[in-house]
C-alpha positions as CSV (number, residue, x, y, z in Angstrom):
1,X,43.3,-16.1,-14.0
2,X,45.5,-14.6,-12.0
3,X,44.3,-11.9,-8.9
4,X,45.9,-9.3,-11.0
5,X,43.7,-9.3,-14.0
6,X,40.3,-8.3,-13.8
7,X,37.4,-10.4,-14.3
8,X,35.2,-10.7,-17.4
9,X,31.6,-11.5,-16.7
10,X,29.1,-13.0,-19.4
11,X,27.0,-15.8,-20.6
12,X,23.7,-14.5,-20.0
13,X,20.9,-17.0,-21.1
14,X,17.3,-15.6,-22.6
15,X,14.3,-17.1,-21.3
16,X,12.6,-19.2,-24.2
17,X,8.8,-18.9,-23.5
18,X,5.8,-19.7,-25.4
19,X,3.1,-22.4,-25.9
20,X,5.2,-24.8,-28.6
21,X,9.1,-23.2,-29.0
22,X,8.7,-19.7,-29.5
23,X,5.0,-19.6,-30.1
24,X,2.0,-18.4,-28.1
25,X,-1.3,-20.2,-27.9
26,X,-2.5,-17.6,-30.2
27,X,0.5,-17.7,-32.5
28,X,0.1,-21.4,-32.8
29,X,-3.1,-21.3,-34.2
30,X,-2.3,-18.6,-36.7
31,X,0.2,-21.1,-37.8
32,X,-2.4,-24.6,-37.6
33,X,-5.0,-21.9,-39.6
34,X,-1.9,-21.1,-42.5
35,X,-1.3,-24.9,-42.6
36,X,-5.1,-25.7,-42.9
37,X,-5.9,-22.4,-45.5
38,X,-2.6,-24.0,-48.2
39,X,-4.4,-27.4,-47.7
40,X,-7.9,-26.4,-49.2
41,X,-6.8,-25.2,-52.8
42,X,-5.4,-28.7,-53.1
43,X,-7.8,-31.0,-52.1
44,X,-10.8,-28.6,-53.7
45,X,-8.4,-28.3,-56.9
46,X,-9.6,-24.7,-57.6
47,X,-7.0,-21.8,-58.8
48,X,-9.6,-19.6,-57.6
49,X,-9.9,-20.7,-54.2
50,X,-5.7,-20.9,-54.3
51,X,-5.8,-16.9,-55.1
52,X,-7.8,-16.2,-52.0
53,X,-6.0,-19.0,-49.3
54,X,-2.6,-18.7,-50.4
55,X,-2.1,-15.1,-49.5
56,X,-4.3,-15.5,-46.0
57,X,-2.0,-18.4,-45.2
58,X,1.2,-15.9,-45.9
59,X,-0.4,-13.6,-43.9
60,X,-1.0,-15.6,-40.8
61,X,2.9,-17.3,-41.3
62,X,3.8,-13.6,-41.1
63,X,1.5,-12.6,-38.1
64,X,2.9,-16.0,-36.4
65,X,6.2,-15.4,-36.7
66,X,7.1,-11.5,-37.6
67,X,8.6,-9.7,-35.2
68,X,8.0,-5.4,-34.4
69,X,10.5,-4.0,-31.4
70,X,10.9,-7.7,-30.2
71,X,7.2,-8.6,-30.0
72,X,5.2,-10.7,-32.2
73,X,2.0,-9.6,-33.7
74,X,-0.2,-11.4,-31.1
75,X,1.6,-9.5,-28.4
76,X,0.7,-6.2,-29.9
77,X,-2.5,-6.7,-30.4
78,X,-2.9,-7.8,-26.8
79,X,-1.4,-4.8,-25.7
80,X,-3.3,-2.5,-27.8
81,X,-6.7,-4.0,-26.9
82,X,-5.6,-3.8,-23.0
83,X,-4.4,0.0,-23.1
84,X,-7.7,1.0,-25.4
85,X,-10.1,-0.8,-22.8
86,X,-8.1,1.2,-20.3
87,X,-8.6,4.9,-21.9
88,X,-12.2,4.0,-22.6
89,X,-13.2,3.1,-19.0
90,X,-10.3,5.8,-17.7
91,X,-8.4,3.2,-15.8
92,X,-5.3,4.6,-17.3
93,X,-6.0,8.4,-15.0
94,X,-5.9,8.2,-11.3
95,X,-6.6,11.1,-8.9
96,X,-5.9,11.5,-5.3
97,X,-5.3,14.1,-3.1
98,X,-8.8,15.3,-1.7
99,X,-10.0,12.5,-3.6
100,X,-8.3,10.0,-2.0
101,X,-10.3,7.5,0.5
102,X,-10.8,7.7,4.0
103,X,-11.1,5.8,7.1
104,X,-14.0,5.5,9.1
105,X,-12.1,7.4,11.2
106,X,-11.0,10.1,9.3
107,X,-7.2,9.1,8.4
108,X,-6.0,8.8,5.0
109,X,-4.7,5.4,3.7
110,X,-1.1,5.2,1.8
111,X,-3.1,6.1,-1.8
112,X,-0.9,4.4,-5.0
113,X,-2.1,4.1,-8.6
114,X,-2.4,0.9,-10.6
115,X,-0.5,-2.4,-9.3
116,X,0.8,-0.6,-6.4
117,X,-2.9,-0.2,-4.8
118,X,-2.3,-3.5,-3.5
119,X,0.5,-2.5,-1.6
120,X,0.4,-1.6,2.3
121,X,2.7,-0.3,4.4
122,X,3.2,-1.9,8.0
123,X,5.3,-1.3,10.5
124,X,7.4,-3.6,12.5
125,X,10.6,-3.5,15.4
126,X,13.9,-3.8,14.1
127,X,15.2,-5.6,17.2
128,X,17.7,-2.4,18.0
129,X,14.9,-0.5,19.3
130,X,13.7,1.2,15.9
131,X,11.1,0.5,13.9
132,X,11.3,-0.2,9.7
133,X,8.7,0.0,7.0
134,X,7.3,-3.3,5.3
135,X,5.8,-3.4,2.4
136,X,2.8,-6.3,2.0
137,X,1.8,-7.3,-1.1
138,X,-1.7,-9.0,-0.2
139,X,-2.2,-10.4,-3.3
140,X,1.3,-12.4,-3.7
141,X,1.2,-13.0,0.0
142,X,5.2,-11.2,0.1
143,X,6.7,-8.7,2.4
144,X,9.5,-6.2,1.4
145,X,12.2,-4.4,3.8
146,X,13.9,-1.8,2.3
147,X,17.3,-0.4,2.9
148,X,19.7,2.3,1.8
149,X,23.3,1.1,0.7
150,X,26.8,2.8,0.7
151,X,29.2,1.2,-1.9
152,X,32.5,2.4,-2.3
153,X,32.7,1.6,-5.8
154,X,34.8,-0.5,-8.2
155,X,36.2,2.0,-11.0
156,X,38.9,3.5,-8.5
157,X,39.9,0.4,-6.6
158,X,42.4,-2.3,-7.3
159,X,41.6,-5.4,-9.1
160,X,42.0,-7.8,-6.4
161,X,39.6,-6.0,-4.4
162,X,37.1,-5.2,-7.2
163,X,37.2,-8.8,-8.0
164,X,36.5,-9.6,-4.3
165,X,33.6,-7.7,-3.9
166,X,32.1,-9.2,-7.2
167,X,32.6,-12.5,-5.3
168,X,31.4,-11.5,-2.4
169,X,27.8,-10.1,-4.5
170,X,27.9,-13.4,-6.1
171,X,28.2,-15.8,-2.8
172,X,25.1,-13.8,-1.3
173,X,23.1,-13.9,-4.2
174,X,23.9,-17.7,-4.3
175,X,23.4,-18.1,-0.7
176,X,19.8,-17.6,-1.4
177,X,19.5,-20.1,-4.3
178,X,18.4,-23.2,-1.7
179,X,15.3,-25.1,-1.7
180,X,12.4,-23.3,-0.4
181,X,14.2,-20.3,0.3
182,X,11.8,-17.7,2.4
183,X,13.4,-14.8,0.2
184,X,12.3,-14.8,-3.1
185,X,13.4,-11.6,-4.4
186,X,16.4,-9.6,-4.1
187,X,16.2,-6.2,-6.0
188,X,18.8,-3.5,-6.5
189,X,17.6,0.2,-7.2
190,X,19.8,2.8,-8.0
191,X,19.0,6.2,-9.1
192,X,20.3,10.0,-10.2
193,X,19.2,13.1,-8.1
194,X,19.2,16.5,-8.3
195,X,21.5,18.3,-5.6
196,X,21.1,21.5,-4.7
197,X,23.4,21.5,-2.2
198,X,21.6,22.2,1.0
199,X,22.8,19.3,2.5
200,X,26.2,20.2,1.9
201,X,26.2,24.0,3.0
202,X,24.4,23.2,6.4
203,X,26.9,20.6,7.4
204,X,29.6,23.2,6.5
205,X,27.7,25.9,8.4
206,X,27.6,23.9,11.6
207,X,31.3,22.6,11.1
208,X,33.0,25.9,10.5
209,X,35.7,26.7,13.1
210,X,35.1,30.2,14.9
211,X,38.8,31.3,14.0
212,X,38.4,30.1,10.6
213,X,39.9,33.2,8.0
214,X,37.4,35.1,6.5
215,X,39.0,35.1,3.1
216,X,38.4,30.9,3.3
217,X,35.3,31.2,4.5
218,X,34.3,33.4,1.7
219,X,35.8,31.6,-0.9
220,X,34.3,27.9,0.1
221,X,30.6,29.8,0.2
222,X,31.1,30.7,-3.2
223,X,32.8,27.6,-4.3
224,X,29.2,25.7,-2.6
225,X,27.0,28.3,-4.5
226,X,28.6,27.9,-7.6
227,X,29.0,23.7,-7.9
228,X,26.4,22.9,-4.8
229,X,22.9,23.6,-7.3
230,X,24.3,22.2,-10.4
231,X,25.2,18.7,-8.6
232,X,23.8,15.0,-8.7
233,X,23.8,12.6,-5.9
234,X,23.0,9.1,-6.0
235,X,20.8,6.9,-3.9
236,X,21.2,3.2,-3.8
237,X,18.9,1.1,-2.2
238,X,18.5,-3.0,-1.7
239,X,15.0,-4.5,-1.5
240,X,15.0,-8.1,0.6
241,X,11.2,-10.0,-0.4
242,X,10.0,-13.0,1.6
243,X,7.5,-15.2,0.6
244,X,4.5,-15.7,3.8
245,X,3.9,-19.3,1.8
246,X,7.7,-20.5,1.6
247,X,8.0,-19.3,5.1
248,X,4.8,-20.6,6.6
249,X,6.5,-22.8,9.3
250,X,8.9,-19.9,10.6
251,X,5.8,-17.6,10.4
252,X,3.5,-19.8,12.5
253,X,6.1,-19.9,15.2
254,X,6.6,-15.8,15.3
255,X,3.1,-15.6,15.9
256,X,1.6,-15.8,12.6
257,X,0.0,-13.3,10.5
258,X,1.5,-10.1,9.3
259,X,3.3,-9.7,12.7
260,X,4.8,-13.0,12.4
261,X,6.1,-12.6,8.4
262,X,7.3,-9.0,9.6
263,X,9.2,-10.9,12.7
264,X,11.3,-13.4,10.1
265,X,11.8,-10.8,7.5
266,X,13.6,-8.7,10.6
267,X,15.2,-11.8,11.6
268,X,16.4,-13.0,7.8
269,X,18.1,-9.1,7.1
270,X,19.5,-9.1,10.2
271,X,21.5,-12.1,9.4
272,X,22.3,-10.4,6.0
273,X,24.8,-8.2,7.4
274,X,28.2,-10.1,7.1
275,X,27.2,-11.3,3.7
276,X,26.4,-7.5,2.6
277,X,29.8,-6.3,4.3
278,X,32.1,-9.0,2.3
279,X,30.4,-7.7,-1.4
280,X,31.5,-4.0,-0.1
281,X,27.7,-2.9,0.7
282,X,27.2,-0.7,3.9
283,X,23.6,-0.7,5.4
284,X,22.8,2.7,6.3
285,X,19.7,2.1,7.7
286,X,16.6,0.3,6.9
287,X,14.0,2.6,5.5
288,X,11.6,3.4,8.4
289,X,7.5,4.1,7.5
290,X,8.7,7.8,6.7
291,X,11.6,6.8,4.8
292,X,9.8,4.5,2.6
293,X,6.9,7.6,2.4
294,X,10.0,9.8,0.8
295,X,11.3,7.4,-1.1
296,X,7.8,6.9,-2.8
297,X,6.8,10.3,-3.1
298,X,10.6,11.6,-4.6
299,X,10.0,9.1,-7.3
300,X,6.5,10.4,-8.2
301,X,7.6,14.3,-7.8
302,X,10.9,14.8,-8.0
303,X,10.5,18.6,-7.1
304,X,10.0,17.7,-3.3
305,X,13.4,15.8,-3.5
306,X,15.5,19.4,-2.7
307,X,12.4,20.0,0.0
308,X,12.8,16.9,1.7
309,X,16.6,17.1,1.6
310,X,16.7,20.3,2.9
311,X,14.2,19.3,5.8
312,X,16.1,16.6,6.6
313,X,19.2,18.4,7.4
314,X,17.3,20.7,9.2
315,X,16.1,17.7,11.2
316,X,19.9,16.7,12.2
317,X,20.0,19.7,14.5
318,X,19.8,18.9,18.1
319,X,17.1,22.2,18.4
320,X,15.2,21.4,15.5
321,X,11.4,21.2,16.3
322,X,9.7,20.7,12.9
323,X,9.0,17.7,11.3
324,X,11.1,14.8,11.6
325,X,12.8,13.0,8.3
326,X,11.1,11.8,5.9
327,X,7.4,11.9,4.8
328,X,3.6,10.6,6.0
329,X,3.4,7.5,4.2
330,X,-0.4,8.9,3.8
331,X,0.8,11.6,1.8
332,X,3.3,9.9,-0.2
333,X,1.5,8.7,-3.1
334,X,0.9,11.1,-6.6
335,X,-2.0,13.4,-6.6
336,X,-2.9,12.6,-10.4
337,X,-1.3,10.2,-12.7
338,X,-2.0,9.2,-16.5
339,X,-0.6,6.3,-18.4
340,X,0.0,6.8,-22.3
341,X,1.2,4.5,-24.8
342,X,4.5,5.1,-24.4
343,X,4.7,7.7,-21.6
344,X,3.9,7.9,-18.0
345,X,2.7,11.9,-16.7
346,X,2.9,11.6,-12.9
347,X,2.3,15.1,-11.0
348,X,5.0,17.7,-12.5
349,X,7.0,15.1,-14.5
350,X,7.2,12.3,-17.2
351,X,8.8,9.2,-17.3
352,X,9.5,6.4,-19.9
353,X,10.5,3.2,-18.8
354,X,12.7,0.6,-20.9
355,X,12.9,-2.9,-20.2
356,X,16.7,-4.5,-20.7
357,X,15.9,-7.5,-23.5
358,X,19.3,-8.2,-24.2
359,X,22.8,-8.1,-22.3
360,X,26.0,-8.0,-24.1
361,X,26.9,-10.7,-26.2
362,X,30.5,-10.5,-25.5
363,X,32.4,-11.1,-22.1
364,X,32.1,-7.4,-20.4
365,X,33.8,-5.7,-17.1
366,X,32.2,-5.6,-13.6
367,X,31.9,-1.6,-14.4
368,X,29.9,-2.4,-17.8
369,X,27.0,-0.4,-16.1
370,X,28.7,3.1,-15.5
371,X,27.2,4.4,-19.0
372,X,23.6,4.3,-17.7
373,X,23.8,6.3,-15.0
374,X,25.9,9.1,-15.8
375,X,25.2,12.5,-14.4
376,X,22.5,14.7,-17.0
377,X,21.2,17.8,-16.4
378,X,18.1,17.8,-18.2
379,X,16.9,14.4,-16.6
380,X,17.1,11.9,-13.6
381,X,17.7,8.1,-14.1
382,X,16.4,5.2,-12.1
383,X,17.7,1.5,-12.9
384,X,16.5,-1.7,-11.0
385,X,17.9,-5.2,-11.3
386,X,15.7,-7.8,-10.0
387,X,17.3,-11.3,-8.9
388,X,14.8,-14.3,-8.5
389,X,17.0,-17.1,-6.5
390,X,16.1,-20.7,-8.2
391,X,16.1,-23.6,-5.9
392,X,18.6,-26.4,-7.5
393,X,15.6,-28.8,-8.0
394,X,13.9,-26.4,-10.1
395,X,17.4,-24.8,-11.6
396,X,18.0,-28.5,-12.9
397,X,14.6,-28.7,-14.5
398,X,14.9,-25.4,-16.1
399,X,18.0,-25.9,-17.6
400,X,17.7,-29.5,-18.6
401,X,14.5,-28.2,-20.6
402,X,16.6,-25.3,-22.3
403,X,19.2,-28.3,-23.3
404,X,16.3,-30.3,-24.8
405,X,14.7,-27.4,-26.9
406,X,18.0,-26.3,-28.0
407,X,19.6,-29.6,-28.8
408,X,15.9,-30.6,-30.9
409,X,16.2,-27.6,-33.0
410,X,19.6,-28.5,-33.8
411,X,19.0,-31.8,-34.7
412,X,15.8,-30.6,-36.8
413,X,18.1,-28.5,-38.7
414,X,21.0,-31.1,-39.3
415,X,18.2,-33.3,-40.6
416,X,16.5,-30.6,-43.3
417,X,20.0,-29.6,-44.6
418,X,20.2,-26.1,-42.8
419,X,23.3,-24.7,-41.5
420,X,23.4,-23.8,-37.7
421,X,23.8,-20.6,-37.0
422,X,26.8,-19.3,-34.8
423,X,24.5,-17.8,-32.4
424,X,22.3,-21.1,-31.8
425,X,25.5,-22.9,-31.5
426,X,26.8,-20.0,-28.8
427,X,23.6,-20.4,-26.7
428,X,24.0,-24.4,-26.8
429,X,27.3,-24.0,-25.7
430,X,25.8,-21.3,-22.9
431,X,23.0,-23.5,-21.4
432,X,25.6,-26.6,-21.0
433,X,27.9,-24.3,-19.5
434,X,25.2,-23.3,-17.2
435,X,24.3,-26.8,-16.0
436,X,28.2,-27.8,-15.4
437,X,28.3,-24.5,-13.6
438,X,24.8,-25.4,-11.6
439,X,26.2,-29.2,-10.9
440,X,29.1,-27.6,-9.5
441,X,27.2,-25.9,-6.8
442,X,26.9,-22.3,-8.6
443,X,23.5,-20.7,-8.0
444,X,20.5,-20.1,-10.8
445,X,18.9,-16.7,-11.0
446,X,16.1,-15.3,-13.2
447,X,17.8,-11.7,-13.8
448,X,15.8,-8.7,-15.2
449,X,16.7,-4.9,-15.7
450,X,14.6,-2.3,-16.0
451,X,15.7,1.4,-16.7
452,X,13.8,5.1,-16.4
453,X,14.4,8.2,-17.5
454,X,12.4,11.3,-15.9
455,X,12.2,14.8,-16.8
456,X,10.1,17.8,-15.9
457,X,9.8,19.2,-19.2
458,X,8.1,17.5,-21.7
459,X,10.3,18.9,-24.6
460,X,13.4,17.7,-22.8
461,X,11.7,14.0,-22.8
462,X,13.0,12.9,-26.5
463,X,16.5,14.0,-26.1
464,X,16.6,12.8,-22.6
465,X,15.3,9.2,-24.2
466,X,18.0,9.3,-26.8
467,X,20.9,10.0,-24.5
468,X,19.8,7.1,-22.6
469,X,19.5,4.6,-25.7
470,X,23.1,5.9,-26.6
471,X,24.3,5.2,-23.1
472,X,22.6,1.8,-22.8
473,X,24.5,1.2,-26.4
474,X,27.7,1.9,-25.3
475,X,27.5,-0.4,-22.4
476,X,26.7,-3.3,-24.5
477,X,22.5,-3.4,-23.6
478,X,19.3,-3.7,-26.1
479,X,16.7,-2.1,-24.4
480,X,13.1,-2.1,-25.7
481,X,10.4,0.7,-25.0
482,X,8.0,-0.6,-22.2
483,X,5.1,0.1,-24.7
484,X,1.3,-0.3,-23.4
485,X,2.5,-0.8,-19.7
486,X,4.5,1.9,-19.3
487,X,2.8,2.4,-15.6
488,X,3.5,-0.9,-14.3
489,X,7.0,-0.7,-16.0
490,X,7.0,2.5,-13.5
491,X,6.7,0.1,-10.7
492,X,9.6,-1.4,-11.1
493,X,12.3,0.6,-12.5
494,X,11.6,3.7,-10.7
495,X,10.8,2.8,-7.4
496,X,12.7,0.3,-4.9
497,X,9.6,-1.5,-3.7
498,X,10.3,-4.7,-4.7
499,X,7.7,-5.1,-7.2
500,X,8.7,-8.9,-9.2
501,X,8.5,-10.7,-12.4
502,X,6.1,-12.4,-14.2
503,X,5.5,-15.9,-14.1
504,X,7.7,-17.5,-16.7
505,X,5.7,-19.2,-19.6
506,X,6.7,-22.8,-19.8
507,X,6.8,-23.9,-23.7
508,X,6.4,-27.8,-24.8
């Protein structure tokens, strides 16, 4: 391919999960039950038994193989039962604020709902005289550092630079696809935020020359008053997650425990500077504990964004004597949340989260995700891309399993005289091409994407969801509302805290 031609990308491969083939354990039981029910009339030689057994067998087959919105019947049953139990026990409601727990010395720790309750915010030196906030997941044994990055974008640069930046990002991911890599997860999070223009006005007031013409100053002020409140800003975060189990020797050498793990994480992120720069990413700052607190707070309470932005701008002034930038972690969580079947309510906002179930089947350009973060006056959007690097040995096993399963299905179809669909042929070709690329030195990662749309006016929610679905369709994405697990999806889609993917269910 010529350097002057834009590169195209494709070949995303969906994971196949199940007990046997695409069937879960419950689905396999349904199929076995359907087979037994169909055999009963033959052995009993009774038409009366057949009238009951055959329809029952058909119903079990429909429950096993039928799909509604991408989910099988047993998956819907599990979601519904879990949600109803949570509602009956009030586990879908969370209260903090004055109800937050206190320690023996009277201080209040960070109080977060749901799966986020297992997270603890630590403070570690960054090696440059500052402090960074590290999110510790005690259940998974992981440590996550978050940085705010700036990116010049791809749309307005020439093709050669665009291709170079994408190759730089691919090289950065590939560098972590090694055996027993300490970095177990890399997350990219971008969200659109309302901007009242306070930061712009404050900067302008400090930089207007005393001799500037009054007419020019007045015109500039009118422009900011009219355009500032309707502006939308974007924030991009990169989260790096370290597994203490994989880095146990390095952690032990750094002192062991949480201190040692944080030190190893800081060492890893400092070593990434060159690779990130090659991908066109500039690290603006590694978030301090107060910076992490602000990110959490503005996700749960969008209305707090403007007040915190104005205070942070004022804190840039050397004469400022108020609170420092950011927000204290102990007050960063929501005051209250409520999880619904397809909706998540938090403080004064409502959020609906979607999972990307299918990436474009055709080849696309590097800018194909741009429609998802178009500025909207009635809603804010968040997009999270989660990468989990896979080591060479495990990648070889995974891809070999994928090829074997697809080849077996093709052989069975050929023996039974059924025609092979074009989708199956393309999936088999993609699996083989990925194995060839792996053998040539390329890395393999698990990738998922989640999108959240948040509104502060409930009447605008369905309109905002419809607009998001239309933009996702324009990008060639197949998205699905995360029914029955909106709180878990929010923790990934709307927060850059490095929450991970579920373990893959390996089929036979």
